[in-house]
Backbone as a ProteinNet text record, in pm:
[ID]
protein_1_A
[PRIMARY]
MLIAIMCLDKPGSVDLRMKTRPQHLEWLQGYAASLTYGGPLLGDDGATPIGSLIIGEFESLEKARAIQKADPYTIAGLFQTVTIQPTRKTFPAA
[TERTIARY]
84.3	0	89.7	65.1	141.1	85.4	173.4	131.9	221.4	158.5	230.1	230.2	347.5	363.5	413.7	331	369.3	372.1	487.3	507.4	551.7	486.8	525.7	591.3	704.5	781.5	712.2	744	703.1	778	716.3	785.9	916.1	1017	1144.7	1224.4	1208.2	1273.8	1383.1	1435.8	1539.8	1661.3	1699.3	1815.6	1793	1672.8	1641.7	1646.1	1592.5	1597.1	1741.2	1827	1966.1	2041.9	2013.5	2079	2039.9	1914.2	1860.6	1876.2	1914.4	1919.8	2004.3	2126.1	2204.4	2132	2065.7	1991.4	1870.9	1805.1	1690.4	1733.3	1843.8	1891.4	1932.8	1993.8	2030.8	1904.5	1802.9	1675	1611.4	1613.2	1555.9	1622.7	1752.3	1824.3	1762	1704.6	1639.8	1515.9	1463.8	1342.6	1367.8	1492.9	1528.5	1463.5	1454.8	1397.7	1248.2	1180.9	1036.2	997.1	1093.3	1059.6	1069.2	967.6	964.5	1027	1004.3	1051.7	1066.7	1168.2	1184.8	1263.9	1216.5	1289.2	1220	1289.1	1230.8	1127.1	1030	942.7	1013.5	1010.1	1084.6	990.9	1037.8	961.9	955.9	886.1	867.5	999.9	1106.2	1236.8	1304.9	1247.2	1303.3	1427.8	1459.8	1581.7	1561.3	1475.7	1458.4	1367.3	1416.6	1331.6	1221.8	1098.7	983.7	906.6	953.7	884.2	947.5	878.1	927.6	815.3	852.7	758.9	822.7	751.9	797	682.7	712.2	614.6	676.8	601.7	657.8	553.2	598.8	514.7	524.7	410.9	403.2	299	314.5	220.9	81.5	70.6	-60.3	-46.6	-159	-160.7	-110.1	-149.2	-105.4	46.6	105.3	250.8	320.6	266.8	325.7	321.6	210.2	199.3	299.7	317.1	413.2	556.1	587.5	721.7	747.7	649.2	666.9	689.7	624.3	642.8	784.6	856.3	994.4	1096.6	1052	1141.8	1209.5	1342	1410.3	1357	1311	1249	1124.4	1042.3	921.7	958.3	1052.3	1095.2	1150.9	1219.3	1277.2	1172.1	1049.5	944.1	947.4	1002.8	1016.9	884	791.3	673.9	557.3	496.1	372.9	252.8	256.8	148.6	206.6	134.7	171.1	44.2	52.9	-57.3	-7.2	-77.2	-40	-162.7	-151.3	-266.2	-224.8	-309.3	-286	-295.5	-224	-226.8	-214.3	-226	-197.2	-140.9	-49.1	12.8	-77.5	-109.9	-188	-116.1	-16.6	55.6	200.6	294	269.1	230.8	164.1	118.4	236.4	219	327.2	339.6
-116.7	0	124.1	214.8	339.6	436.8	487.5	573.6	696.6	811.5	937.2	970.3	1008.3	1050.3	1193.7	1288.4	1428.2	1476.8	1528.3	1573	1718.8	1801.5	1941.4	1962.2	2031.2	2055	2155.2	2145.7	2248.6	2376.9	2492.1	2618.2	2629.8	2687.5	2712.6	2588.5	2481.9	2355.7	2313.9	2408.2	2374.1	2313.1	2365.9	2310.4	2164.6	2132.2	1993.4	1905.3	1953.6	1877.6	1848.1	1948.7	1929.7	1836.5	1847.7	1760.9	1614.6	1590.8	1455.2	1397.9	1480.4	1439.9	1314.6	1302.5	1180.6	1051.5	1050.7	932.6	907.6	1015.2	1003.2	941.8	990.2	937.5	791.1	755	614.4	528.1	577	506.2	486.6	591.7	581.9	473.6	452.7	351.6	214.1	186.8	58.4	35.9	143	134.4	177.6	195.1	248.8	172.6	42.4	-37.4	-12.5	33.9	55.8	198.6	290.3	431.5	479.7	553.3	616.7	754.9	822.1	958.6	985.3	1060.4	1108.7	1237.5	1338.1	1464.3	1565	1676.9	1779	1862.2	1909.2	2015.7	2145.8	2242.8	2367.2	2485.3	2584.7	2707.1	2787.1	2899.2	2983.8	3034.1	3035.3	3079.4	2972.9	2852.3	2743.9	2681	2715.6	2664.4	2609.3	2670.6	2632.7	2510.7	2400.2	2282.3	2308.9	2270.9	2289.5	2159.4	2051.3	1924.1	1817	1705.2	1591.1	1531.2	1478	1406.8	1275.3	1167.1	1033.2	967	910.4	833.5	698.4	592.7	460	351.5	232.1	112.5	49.8	37.7	-23.2	-134.7	-235.8	-348.4	-310.8	-205	-158.4	-17.9	47.1	177.8	167.8	62.3	41	24.8	-46.6	-65.8	67.7	149.1	280.9	367	361.9	439.4	392.2	262.3	207.5	245.8	239.4	276.5	424.4	509.3	652.7	683.4	610.8	633	600.5	518.6	482.2	579.2	676.4	775.8	854.9	867.5	947	1089.9	1148.6	1280.8	1276.4	1172.7	1158.8	1139	1050.9	1021.4	1145.7	1232	1355.3	1463.6	1442.7	1541.3	1656.2	1633.2	1738.1	1781.7	1689.9	1719	1778.4	1879	1937.4	1858.8	1820.3	1740.5	1631.3	1519.8	1407.3	1361.5	1350.8	1300.4	1179.4	1068.5	944.3	896.2	896	862	776.9	681.7	609.7	706.9	675.8	756.1	662.8	718.1	640.4	735.6	684.7	763.5	762.5	882.7	892.6	972.5	1051.1	1131.5	1142.4	1131.8	1084.2	938.1	897.9	760	665	558.3	460.3	373.4
0	0	0	-93.5	-101.5	1.9	87.1	198	204.7	228.9	249.1	398.2	447.6	587	583.3	629.9	631.3	775.6	815.8	952.8	951.2	1032.6	1045	1180.3	1178.5	1300	1391.8	1520.3	1615.1	1579	1598	1567.8	1647.5	1583.3	1649.8	1682.3	1604.7	1638.6	1539.6	1463.5	1365.8	1434.9	1552	1623.1	1662.6	1709.9	1745.7	1621.4	1510.3	1383.7	1345.2	1347.6	1303.7	1399	1528.4	1627.7	1608.2	1569.7	1557.7	1417.3	1320.6	1179.8	1153.9	1209.9	1181.5	1221.1	1335.1	1378.4	1286.9	1244.8	1154.8	1021.6	964.9	836.9	848.4	958.7	981.4	991	1060.8	1072.5	935.3	852.2	716.9	633.1	650.5	573	588.9	703.5	726.9	641.1	582.8	500.5	356.4	318	186.5	71.3	81.2	-27.9	-45.4	58	53.6	18.1	23.6	8.7	-135.1	-176.3	-307.1	-298.2	-185.3	-166.1	-18.1	16.4	152.5	148.7	219.9	222.9	312.1	336	422.3	348.7	422.7	375.2	411.8	323.4	343.1	360.2	434.2	452.7	324.1	329.7	212.2	154.2	235.3	184.8	100	94.6	15	74.7	199.6	260.5	402.3	479.8	620	631.7	691.6	708.1	810.2	772.5	861.7	883.2	823.8	837.4	751.6	740	664.4	580.1	463.9	378.7	337.3	364.5	326	250.3	135.8	59.2	31.2	63	41.5	43.5	11.2	13.7	152.5	218.6	350.9	344.9	428.3	422.3	469.6	551	597.1	654.7	674.1	737.6	881.4	949.4	1086.9	1095.1	999.5	996.5	972.3	881.1	854.6	980.5	1052	1176.5	1280.7	1292	1388.2	1351.4	1223.9	1178	1205.2	1177.2	1199	1347.2	1435.6	1579.2	1624.7	1546.4	1580	1520.1	1443	1383.3	1495.5	1493.6	1595.1	1607.1	1497.6	1505.4	1593.8	1577.8	1659.1	1805.3	1829.8	1966.6	2034.6	1959.2	2014	2037.7	1987.8	2007.7	1908	1789	1688.3	1626.7	1608	1526.5	1603.8	1540.6	1592.4	1542.5	1414.5	1357	1268.7	1262.8	1177.5	1105.5	973	892.8	815.4	827.2	759.3	682.5	549.1	465.5	347	308.3	184.1	65	-40.9	-160.4	-280.7	-400.3	-520.3	-624.6	-700.9	-806	-928.8	-976.7	-1099.2	-1206.8	-1165.6	-1264.2	-1222.9	-1314.3	-1449.7	-1449.7	-1553.7	-1562.2	-1556.2	-1483.3	-1468.5	-1591.1
[MASK]
++++++++++++++++++++++++++++++++++++++++++++++++++++++++++++++++++++++++++++++++++++++++++++++

């Protein structure tokens, strides 16, 4: 099941994001084969990270939620909101 995970950081948390980033990237490596996309969401300046977006194949919505809860960013308390929803690719056509 293709699932999008969108997380928005708490305001003023860039330092926490940068401190936790190495652990987050190491954690992502464990799911590299399943991920279609992973990267930061950026502020209007196009440079400041304000969140994360991950899109990947997960066996279920429940599994995606469990995996996201194990993200070092989540454990560190970085996120203000987390949205996890199934999606499907329609463009460009596969």
